[in-house]
NUTI-729520 format. One record per residue (C-alpha): residue in one letter; y, z, x; chain. Coordinates in steps of 0.001 Angstrom, whole numbers. Example, Ala and Ser with C-alpha at 12.3 -4.5 7.8 and 13.67 -1.06 7.14 Angstrom:
2
r/yy/zz/xx/c
A/-4500/7800/12300/A
S/-1060/7140/13670/A
This chain:
656
r/yy/zz/xx/c
X/295593/38195/13284/A
X/295521/35409/16127/A
X/295849/36731/19405/A
X/297141/34020/20779/A
X/301083/32557/21344/A
X/299991/29803/18874/A
X/296429/28865/17737/A
X/297200/25400/17141/A
X/294939/22354/15761/A
X/292971/19966/18605/A
X/295623/17089/17881/A
X/299174/18856/17554/A
X/297949/20224/21370/A
X/297320/16957/22377/A
X/300673/15582/20912/A
X/302453/18490/22332/A
X/300945/17734/26172/A
X/301859/13895/25451/A
X/305315/14931/24645/A
X/306167/16891/27625/A
X/304378/14402/30361/A
X/306531/11455/28708/A
X/309717/13885/29014/A
X/308547/14881/32759/A
X/308097/11274/33154/A
X/304413/11273/34137/A
X/302885/9699/31109/A
X/302133/6880/33504/A
X/300325/6043/36750/A
X/301239/8264/39597/A
X/301795/5808/41995/A
X/300052/2793/43978/A
X/298735/2319/47361/A
X/297584/-362/49373/A
X/294367/200/51268/A
X/291891/-2280/53860/A
X/289056/-2902/51828/A
X/286720/-746/54188/A
X/288809/2097/52723/A
X/288720/926/49274/A
X/285619/3390/47928/A
X/283937/2915/45136/A
X/285323/4490/42321/A
X/288983/3548/42912/A
X/290689/1641/40403/A
X/292814/-1615/40942/A
X/296153/-1461/40145/A
X/296742/-5225/40019/A
X/294776/-8006/38626/A
X/292782/-9694/41911/A
X/293252/-13148/41562/A
X/291393/-15254/44304/A
X/293318/-16652/46903/A
X/290447/-18544/48675/A
X/287145/-20721/47157/A
X/283874/-19383/47991/A
X/282723/-20420/49814/A
X/285586/-22537/51282/A
X/283820/-25307/52710/A
X/281098/-27467/51599/A
X/277931/-25290/53036/A
X/274368/-26316/53811/A
X/271919/-23849/51378/A
X/268914/-24781/53674/A
X/267928/-24893/56907/A
X/267252/-28781/57827/A
X/269155/-32254/58322/A
X/272775/-32826/56548/A
X/272654/-37140/55830/A
X/274014/-39259/53663/A
X/272220/-39071/50063/A
X/272897/-42936/49714/A
X/270662/-43446/53115/A
X/267581/-42281/51507/A
X/268032/-44629/48554/A
X/264135/-46060/47790/A
X/262184/-43191/50013/A
X/258940/-42823/48460/A
X/255580/-41608/49932/A
X/254913/-45470/50530/A
X/257734/-46482/51678/A
X/259298/-43919/54335/A
X/263543/-43984/55412/A
X/263817/-43273/59174/A
X/266798/-41835/60170/A
X/268352/-41621/63354/A
X/269641/-38015/64482/A
X/273206/-38103/65507/A
X/274398/-41346/63963/A
X/272524/-40845/60308/A
X/271492/-37024/60236/A
X/272140/-33609/61872/A
X/270313/-30313/62255/A
X/271852/-27601/60318/A
X/271222/-23897/59574/A
X/271769/-22482/56275/A
X/275688/-21630/55857/A
X/276537/-24327/58182/A
X/279462/-26535/57872/A
X/278509/-29586/56177/A
X/279500/-32786/58446/A
X/282514/-34621/56767/A
X/280707/-37703/56452/A
X/277576/-36058/54936/A
X/276740/-35307/51213/A
X/272932/-33994/50963/A
X/270910/-31599/53101/A
X/267186/-32144/53809/A
X/264978/-28948/54067/A
X/263079/-29142/57709/A
X/259965/-28768/56373/A
X/260631/-31890/53714/A
X/261078/-34427/56940/A
X/258756/-35924/59877/A
X/260432/-34751/62954/A
X/259825/-37721/65173/A
X/260559/-38850/68926/A
X/261685/-42073/70366/A
X/258453/-43036/70278/A
X/257333/-42173/66908/A
X/255483/-39236/68120/A
X/256100/-35912/66853/A
X/258754/-33842/68127/A
X/258618/-31218/70463/A
X/261501/-29405/68804/A
X/261568/-30334/65345/A
X/265423/-29023/65209/A
X/266051/-31622/67590/A
X/264227/-34664/66952/A
X/265264/-38339/67820/A
X/264820/-39606/64882/A
X/263254/-37981/61052/A
X/261401/-39927/58436/A
X/261511/-39008/54712/A
X/258920/-40025/52225/A
X/261365/-39215/49102/A
X/265331/-39582/48163/A
X/268093/-37604/47912/A
X/270452/-37463/45152/A
X/274118/-36330/46519/A
X/274950/-32680/47119/A
X/271242/-31584/47392/A
X/270443/-28309/48665/A
X/274345/-28154/49295/A
X/276796/-24815/48263/A
X/280256/-27063/47238/A
X/283166/-25408/47965/A
X/284452/-23386/45071/A
X/280885/-22573/44199/A
X/281018/-18670/43677/A
X/284828/-18110/43259/A
X/287521/-20902/42891/A
X/290909/-20071/43977/A
X/293290/-18809/41283/A
X/290644/-17401/39426/A
X/290613/-14087/37909/A
X/288012/-11583/39779/A
X/288972/-8646/38646/A
X/291382/-6939/36076/A
X/293954/-3975/36508/A
X/292450/-940/35696/A
X/288839/-1810/36924/A
X/287117/853/38911/A
X/285451/-832/41488/A
X/282293/-1054/42453/A
X/280225/-1852/45702/A
X/279637/-5986/45089/A
X/283265/-5965/44172/A
X/284173/-5423/47617/A
X/282380/-8360/48578/A
X/283889/-10074/45734/A
X/287743/-9358/46639/A
X/287016/-9835/50585/A
X/285189/-13222/49979/A
X/288373/-14666/47788/A
X/290638/-13567/50867/A
X/291738/-10294/50210/A
X/291746/-7627/53311/A
X/293403/-5183/51243/A
X/293620/-3963/47766/A
X/296423/-2080/45503/A
X/294657/488/43848/A
X/296230/3183/41872/A
X/296667/6984/43522/A
X/294547/9238/42939/A
X/295790/12171/41272/A
X/295674/15979/43101/A
X/294628/18472/41408/A
X/294770/22425/42611/A
X/291834/24305/41331/A
X/292685/28188/41047/A
X/289801/30446/40565/A
X/291085/34045/39685/A
X/289680/37164/39041/A
X/288389/40512/40579/A
X/285012/40189/39587/A
X/284648/36465/41195/A
X/282578/36267/44727/A
X/282167/33210/46981/A
X/278899/31262/46739/A
X/276348/32382/48584/A
X/277617/36144/49109/A
X/274911/38854/48209/A
X/275962/39929/44556/A
X/275512/43112/42865/A
X/275971/44436/39145/A
X/279410/43226/37900/A
X/279842/40310/40676/A
X/280135/37252/39362/A
X/279113/33867/41699/A
X/282565/32030/41577/A
X/281132/28031/40857/A
X/283628/27126/37620/A
X/285729/25292/40608/A
X/282829/23963/42115/A
X/282208/22055/38387/A
X/285792/21376/37898/A
X/285662/19774/41355/A
X/283368/17781/40668/A
X/284592/16822/37562/A
X/288111/15879/38384/A
X/286584/13729/41430/A
X/283888/11925/39712/A
X/287092/10820/37144/A
X/288976/9470/40350/A
X/290749/12163/40918/A
X/291226/14293/44420/A
X/290155/18294/44048/A
X/291696/20716/45917/A
X/289743/23926/45459/A
X/291392/27322/46207/A
X/289816/30478/47317/A
X/289810/33307/44812/A
X/293059/34913/43913/A
X/292060/38835/43024/A
X/293807/39599/39143/A
X/296939/40633/40538/A
X/300040/38771/38493/A
X/302163/38479/41936/A
X/299607/36841/44029/A
X/298207/34974/41335/A
X/302079/33361/40884/A
X/302305/32726/44589/A
X/299258/30845/44543/A
X/300099/28881/42071/A
X/303916/28193/43203/A
X/301850/26713/46455/A
X/299571/24623/44617/A
X/302860/22885/42871/A
X/303907/22022/46012/A
X/300825/19728/46615/A
X/299453/18686/43600/A
X/300042/16471/40311/A
X/297920/19168/38151/A
X/297281/22864/38054/A
X/294050/23853/36789/A
X/294220/28055/36587/A
X/290636/28896/35771/A
X/290266/32674/33843/A
X/293000/35019/32763/A
X/293414/33180/29749/A
X/292611/35501/27313/A
X/294624/38277/26018/A
X/293458/41054/28154/A
X/295194/43417/30252/A
X/294103/41672/33167/A
X/294764/38237/31913/A
X/297849/36962/33263/A
X/297979/33310/33267/A
X/300281/32847/30257/A
X/303066/35317/31718/A
X/302616/33712/35046/A
X/303463/30131/33651/A
X/306117/31410/31845/A
X/307638/33139/35235/A
X/307522/29734/36437/A
X/308584/27397/33798/A
X/307663/26662/30441/A
X/304667/27566/28129/A
X/304030/24802/25629/A
X/301074/26320/23927/A
X/298554/29374/23922/A
X/295207/28739/22345/A
X/293698/25839/20589/A
X/291268/25716/17552/A
X/288303/24429/19793/A
X/285107/26445/20825/A
X/284214/26672/23450/A
X/287447/26491/24914/A
X/289458/28466/22438/A
X/292178/30279/24681/A
X/293177/27377/26894/A
X/296878/27203/27963/A
X/299532/24234/29226/A
X/302154/24210/30248/A
X/305130/22502/32456/A
X/306542/24149/36009/A
X/309157/23069/38597/A
X/307876/21537/41824/A
X/309330/23783/44583/A
X/311758/22490/47099/A
X/312569/19408/44250/A
X/315327/18473/41666/A
X/315386/20725/38589/A
X/313562/17654/36928/A
X/310374/17319/39134/A
X/307806/19120/36978/A
X/304336/19836/37870/A
X/301634/20344/34435/A
X/299595/23363/34513/A
X/296261/24045/32323/A
X/295058/27564/31813/A
X/291136/27293/31744/A
X/288865/29920/30313/A
X/286759/31476/32300/A
X/283496/30984/30461/A
X/281783/27745/32532/A
X/280740/26117/29374/A
X/284306/26640/28427/A
X/285634/25717/31625/A
X/283292/22491/31898/A
X/284346/21401/28540/A
X/288124/22116/28877/A
X/287922/19689/31854/A
X/285974/16894/29667/A
X/288613/17170/26538/A
X/291935/17523/28442/A
X/291834/17095/32255/A
X/289858/13787/32190/A
X/292257/11772/29687/A
X/294734/13125/32302/A
X/293537/11784/35153/A
X/292303/8048/33599/A
X/296398/7834/32267/A
X/297443/8357/35896/A
X/294856/6391/37636/A
X/295517/3205/34858/A
X/291935/3005/33596/A
X/290630/3613/30008/A
X/289907/6967/28724/A
X/286159/8013/28668/A
X/284758/6931/25195/A
X/281158/8452/24691/A
X/278664/6683/22973/A
X/277418/7911/19417/A
X/274341/7549/18020/A
X/273630/8640/14339/A
X/270701/11542/14396/A
X/269065/14009/12236/A
X/270058/17623/12285/A
X/266919/19789/13256/A
X/267867/23077/12210/A
X/271554/24531/10324/A
X/274026/24979/11950/A
X/276932/27397/11330/A
X/280554/27178/12404/A
X/284199/28795/12523/A
X/285893/27370/9293/A
X/289191/26936/11623/A
X/287913/25479/14591/A
X/286191/21964/16004/A
X/283105/22910/17444/A
X/281385/21573/20070/A
X/277443/21814/19853/A
X/275464/20924/22580/A
X/272191/19179/21294/A
X/269348/17309/22744/A
X/268273/14052/21580/A
X/264337/12517/21025/A
X/262549/10083/18406/A
X/260186/11578/16202/A
X/258378/9780/13438/A
X/260647/6487/13723/A
X/263703/8948/13493/A
X/266611/10179/16086/A
X/266897/13723/15872/A
X/269561/16335/17321/A
X/267987/20113/18240/A
X/270585/22374/19387/A
X/270748/24233/22020/A
X/272009/27676/22973/A
X/275771/28243/22063/A
X/276839/30819/23766/A
X/280198/29800/26109/A
X/278430/31447/29472/A
X/275405/29688/29107/A
X/276092/26631/31921/A
X/272547/25488/31466/A
X/272930/23888/27679/A
X/275462/21804/29247/A
X/272915/20799/32042/A
X/270127/20217/29166/A
X/272346/18903/26767/A
X/271933/15047/25808/A
X/274933/15191/23795/A
X/277764/17057/21819/A
X/278364/16856/18012/A
X/281756/17812/17182/A
X/281840/19526/14001/A
X/285566/18748/12206/A
X/288017/21968/11774/A
X/287317/22965/7689/A
X/283482/22861/7902/A
X/281389/25797/7924/A
X/278288/24366/8681/A
X/275461/21504/8237/A
X/272275/22040/6724/A
X/268902/20633/8569/A
X/267964/17268/7739/A
X/271477/15946/7202/A
X/273181/13068/9314/A
X/275351/13820/12215/A
X/276823/11750/14814/A
X/276546/12155/18386/A
X/278592/11384/21695/A
X/276184/10796/24030/A
X/276721/12599/27828/A
X/274513/8980/29381/A
X/276269/6247/27654/A
X/276086/2718/27583/A
X/279867/1930/26086/A
X/280909/-783/28632/A
X/278502/-3044/27048/A
X/279893/-1772/23661/A
X/283320/-2601/24477/A
X/282595/-6229/25982/A
X/282979/-9665/23987/A
X/281315/-12323/24300/A
X/282871/-15372/24418/A
X/280679/-18544/25021/A
X/281480/-22201/24924/A
X/284534/-24151/26679/A
X/286271/-23056/29787/A
X/289994/-22390/29182/A
X/292453/-20977/31613/A
X/294017/-19043/29175/A
X/290661/-16843/28451/A
X/291518/-15273/31933/A
X/294522/-14035/31037/A
X/292793/-13079/27450/A
X/290552/-10676/30069/A
X/293637/-9034/31780/A
X/295381/-8424/28984/A
X/292124/-7326/26545/A
X/291482/-4800/30268/A
X/294542/-3466/29169/A
X/293082/-2376/26103/A
X/289983/-1025/27550/A
X/287704/-4018/26569/A
X/286019/-6232/28449/A
X/285553/-10056/27849/A
X/282888/-11686/29403/A
X/282739/-16084/29402/A
X/280159/-18178/29670/A
X/281198/-21758/30224/A
X/278554/-23668/28653/A
X/280958/-26243/27050/A
X/281993/-26649/23312/A
X/278783/-27647/21803/A
X/276999/-24874/23598/A
X/279104/-22586/22372/A
X/278273/-23468/18811/A
X/274779/-22908/19336/A
X/275258/-19719/20941/A
X/276995/-18297/17553/A
X/274176/-19991/15167/A
X/271865/-17957/17626/A
X/273631/-15104/17413/A
X/274392/-14818/21340/A
X/278194/-14504/20674/A
X/281055/-12645/19479/A
X/283243/-16000/19793/A
X/283376/-19636/21336/A
X/286274/-21793/22541/A
X/285617/-25328/21374/A
X/287985/-28863/21787/A
X/285370/-31530/19922/A
X/287451/-34086/18734/A
X/285980/-36100/15574/A
X/286631/-40160/16578/A
X/286529/-40905/13092/A
X/289329/-38399/11843/A
X/290986/-37499/14835/A
X/290437/-33636/13937/A
X/289330/-31074/16239/A
X/286125/-28764/15628/A
X/285578/-29293/11900/A
X/283477/-31805/11804/A
X/281221/-30249/14330/A
X/281433/-26402/13020/A
X/280091/-27960/9932/A
X/277317/-29857/11296/A
X/276489/-27204/13988/A
X/276997/-23870/11499/A
X/276167/-24905/7957/A
X/274966/-21334/7062/A
X/277379/-19325/9048/A
X/280758/-18168/7816/A
X/283168/-18839/10390/A
X/286954/-18621/11047/A
X/288601/-21414/12688/A
X/291754/-20286/15118/A
X/293920/-22204/16726/A
X/294638/-20875/20178/A
X/296341/-23807/22550/A
X/297613/-26977/22056/A
X/296475/-28499/25783/A
X/297279/-31794/27867/A
X/294602/-33464/29839/A
X/294623/-35849/32178/A
X/293274/-36785/35179/A
X/293393/-34480/38139/A
X/293918/-36656/41809/A
X/294336/-35704/44611/A
X/298501/-34818/46143/A
X/300212/-37822/46690/A
X/297893/-39748/44404/A
X/296607/-41689/47433/A
X/294113/-44417/45470/A
X/297463/-44994/42664/A
X/295014/-43641/39665/A
X/297046/-44311/36339/A
X/294436/-43575/34087/A
X/290576/-44242/32561/A
X/290870/-48170/33577/A
X/290970/-47267/37296/A
X/287614/-45111/36853/A
X/285287/-48645/37541/A
X/287175/-49119/40549/A
X/284454/-49094/43458/A
X/286857/-47165/45409/A
X/286683/-44418/43085/A
X/284671/-41504/42864/A
X/284307/-39428/39380/A
X/283556/-36002/39002/A
X/282652/-35549/35260/A
X/282330/-32418/32722/A
X/278221/-31345/31765/A
X/276929/-32870/28821/A
X/278405/-31276/25406/A
X/281997/-30170/26957/A
X/284801/-30926/24701/A
X/286667/-32515/27620/A
X/283392/-34773/28026/A
X/283817/-35708/24290/A
X/287103/-36627/24676/A
X/286288/-38710/27906/A
X/283788/-40936/25869/A
X/285921/-41100/22866/A
X/288697/-42604/24866/A
X/286049/-44499/27149/A
X/284819/-46321/23823/A
X/288050/-47309/22827/A
X/289398/-48937/25844/A
X/285581/-50864/26181/A
X/284404/-49292/29657/A
X/281079/-48752/29882/A
X/280285/-45141/31450/A
X/277352/-46815/34090/A
X/280044/-48391/35918/A
X/281828/-45299/36480/A
X/280601/-44264/40234/A
X/280013/-40060/39519/A
X/280175/-40215/36098/A
X/276588/-37955/36167/A
X/278165/-35697/39036/A
X/279031/-32735/36448/A
X/280990/-29360/36735/A
X/281178/-26460/33878/A
X/284882/-25711/34612/A
X/288462/-27157/34928/A
X/288691/-25344/37772/A
X/285701/-26688/39500/A
X/286684/-30410/38631/A
X/289599/-29458/40386/A
X/287954/-27845/43459/A
X/285840/-31108/43492/A
X/289011/-33099/43958/A
X/290753/-30875/46778/A
X/287779/-30782/48658/A
X/287237/-34316/48556/A
X/284109/-34854/47262/A
X/285562/-36775/44428/A
X/288552/-38752/43721/A
X/289606/-37575/40336/A
X/288306/-36024/36954/A
X/289749/-35257/33540/A
X/290907/-31969/33297/A
X/293672/-29750/32150/A
X/297254/-29587/33982/A
X/297147/-25648/34641/A
X/293854/-26868/36596/A
X/295470/-29527/38879/A
X/298503/-27077/39945/A
X/296487/-24427/40387/A
X/294853/-25847/43645/A
X/298052/-27869/44247/A
X/296917/-31148/43330/A
X/298340/-34021/40846/A
X/298142/-34485/37903/A
X/298183/-38128/35633/A
X/298740/-36875/32040/A
X/296612/-38637/29146/A
X/296076/-36851/25987/A
X/297178/-33864/23820/A
X/294488/-31741/22581/A
X/293400/-28681/20058/A
X/291563/-25683/21612/A
X/290333/-23490/19258/A
X/288211/-20153/18857/A
X/285237/-20101/16184/A
X/284910/-16901/15104/A
X/282221/-15463/12804/A
X/283182/-13614/9905/A
X/280733/-11231/10610/A
X/282990/-9961/13316/A
X/286459/-9679/12228/A
X/286408/-6463/11190/A
X/284377/-5120/15068/A
X/287201/-3122/16501/A
X/286685/-5415/19719/A
X/287656/-8506/18152/A
X/290940/-7264/16233/A
X/292936/-7275/19367/A
X/292333/-10400/19906/A
X/293793/-11269/17304/A
X/296642/-8525/18005/A
X/297320/-10632/21052/A
X/297919/-13824/19536/A
X/301118/-12589/18091/A
X/301882/-10641/20836/A
X/305322/-12040/23038/A
X/304151/-11064/26324/A
X/300512/-12723/25980/A
X/301833/-15573/24433/A
X/304648/-16185/27074/A
X/302134/-15915/29793/A
X/299877/-18513/28357/A
X/303114/-20887/27576/A
X/303978/-20425/31604/A
X/300321/-22383/32232/A
X/301561/-25819/32859/A
X/300740/-27878/30134/A
X/300078/-25193/27271/A
X/301817/-25124/24246/A
X/301483/-21646/22253/A
X/303611/-22893/19061/A
X/300467/-22752/16768/A
X/298146/-20058/18228/A
X/297083/-17615/15991/A
X/297113/-20550/12701/A
X/293993/-20070/10562/A
X/292530/-24022/10714/A
X/289757/-22395/8577/A
X/289226/-19518/6798/A
X/286534/-17216/5659/A
């Protein structure tokens, strides 16, 4: 018979923990705090999405040391026919990063000019000449970092639940923040107990055990985003342990009571928990780590409903460390709002036979190698006290309950300690830009997934699918002959690829103009006016295809449009060009105009679809995308974008 109160399966233990925390109101993020960016150290978790408040750069910036000028003033410049410009009236010296003068639209590097004095001789100071001579013409916006080149105001910079990295702090600052909302770190008390334990650095004698479990557990807690609180060693005295646990309950969110979790004469953990609260289970069918305890105790000095979870952690080092991985890490992930760690798994061939207790989940440490073109897994020493087996291990092989062993040569799945799980939980979306994809990224982040978008236009997305570079592509390519979106182009560019076309959103396209529409722009006919500067989308973009289609219907020659060759890759970038004064108008969606406080002249309704190769439909990363198409909260969030219609979201236009 088991010496434990209940020898329960792992799934049952996890269920009881979840129910106990839900009842105590602890199955959620523990709290949010706002920190200055200088104190928001890496490893903290964003509590809210970070939407850019400010474009970066927020002004037109010189990208080179040189002279700011009007590109038009350099027309015709050639090596045999140079152009000379007076400094002050037609050129101004700028250093890299300087604000571009309002009248300028290009920068010529200082090494590409001849700096002259007023007599036409080389100037003494090349940065302060009387005039400059150029032997090559410059296109507009050469060597200029335009407003919004890096970040455009209102775009998603970081989702909630994102673990901060050093570069993230720079991006947050660049987009207008001085502080950041992060989830509160859970405080985890670690209480080592035992008469045989001695502190690190103490001279040891036979029978002494250096107490390092609390060091390992504290490092685990810190690496997972918690705040460890290490207590001194408590002797094997039930009343002393009880007082130490009661003290810890006043200042912590979780207590790890290390050792004393078995059934020996000096194993007091279970009795202490019962005296202070409720013992929920004692013993889990897992090796190593069998005598795990879990309970809920009251928080001294607070209401009767205030509870603190407590884990009785086995004393053997491997058992203690694995208990942290199995039980503590998921709790810290829950409380900080990040996804729980999902180790990468590889398939390997076992090098030797393993026997296993039939009733337990067995965690076997292995090393991994490539031998003869095969991935092989060699088991390490299995003792619960062999801490070096964890140090050496490349991964863990979990033998399920009910299996008594695995023969050499069998294929097994190994959970790697060094993981590329982030990449394996990434969805690559290449194609047309759409603002709803930022919302999709946030909602997917809540599910532990990452959406990476590359904005190359609708045609570029179809080509990426053909080359196997993306999981899905956004497209809104209008067939001018049929008026149907995307079908013709999918058949043309993906003739040998089975794909599904799913209606994503309906969008309103029109001309983004400055507030108040000072130039009175009413339609595409106004684009040929000499006083109107247009900003276009790149070749292959669905918006550009739409523009060209309607220009053709109106009989307008694109060469008559000032700025037709001036290209941007997203709707927000078009809006930024208008907001910064670089253009008077550009074709885009309503939401982009409203995001930057611009006015909008509605012109067309269009369909924006997701193109997904059929071979990816069973991919676990893609299924949540389909789930979100039918989730009311997500549909409502997209519908709130100005000019968006989600009435047909999720309708299959072409199936597999």
